[in-house]
N, C-alpha and C positions, 0 to 999 in steps of 0.2 A: 608368476601371477596368471599369465594366460593359460598355462597348463592347469592350474588349480581351477580357474573359471570354466575351462572346457570340461573338466570332470565333475563339476559341482552339480548337485541335484537341486532343481528349482524348489522353492518353498511355496506351497499352496495353502490356502486357508487363512486363518487368523494369525496375526502377529503374536509372537511370544509375549507373555504377561509382563516381562520387564521392559518392553518397548513402549515408548510414549506414543500417543496418537499423533496423527499428522497435525502439523501446526494449524492448518486452515480448517480443520474439521469443526463445525459448529460455530464458526466465527460470526459475530454480530447477530446474536439471537434477537436482540432488541431491534424492532423494525425501524425505529427512528435512526439508530446508528447505521443500520443497513442503507437507508435512504441517503444519509449524509455521505457514506462511503461511495455509493453509486454516483452521486453528484460530483464528487471529487474525481472519480474515474472518468466521467464524461468530460470534465474540464481538462484532465490530463490528455485524454484521447484527442480532443480538438486542438490543443496546443501542439501535440506530437505531429498531427497531420500538417499543421501550418509549418512546422520545422522540418518535416520529412524524415522523422525518426520514429523508432518503435516507442510506444507508450511506456514500457518498462525502462527504457533508457532515459526517458524524460524524467520520470519519478517512479520509484519502486512502490509496489503494493504496501510494503512495510511502512514507508513514509506516510502514505495515505491513511493507513490503519492507525498510526500513531496520532495523526492530526484528529481523527475521529474520536479515538479513546481519550486523549488529553488535549482538547482544543486550546490553542494559544489564547491568552486573555487580552492580548494587545497586539497591534501591528508590530511593535518593536520586538515582542517575544517571538512572533512568527519570523521576522527578519533575522533573528539570532539562531534560527534552526540551521544546524550545520549542513543538512542535506539540501538546503535552498541557497547555498553559496554559489558564487561564480555566475555563470550564464543563467542558471535556474532562477536566481534572485530576480532579475528583470523580467523574466517570462512568467513566473508563477506566483510571486509574493502577493501582488495586488489582487489578482483573480481569486486566489485561495482565501485571502482575508475577506473579500466580498462574500464568498460563500459561508465562511465561518461566522461572519456578522449576521448574515441572513438566517443561519441555523439558530443563533441565540435569540433572534426575534420571534421565533416560532414557539 
């Protein structure tokens, strides 16, 4: 593999037509969704600082995106989110629910 990589020619320019665009390109074109995502990111960042861990370790961007795309309809639904199990449950469930509830009032 290393020999093949060493002899490989770098690809410059556009990706081949059969390649899908990057996952994050154009995400949250809706400004309201973008604001909600940013609010969740700020919450995650503040909790990560309190815990002394990297924000992505605390909660992934994918989890935040999913909460924005399909907000839980109840606290119980949020609590059932598998990515909020274990130690994340006590740290994130109530603050996230407060944000989600605030979003729905707007």
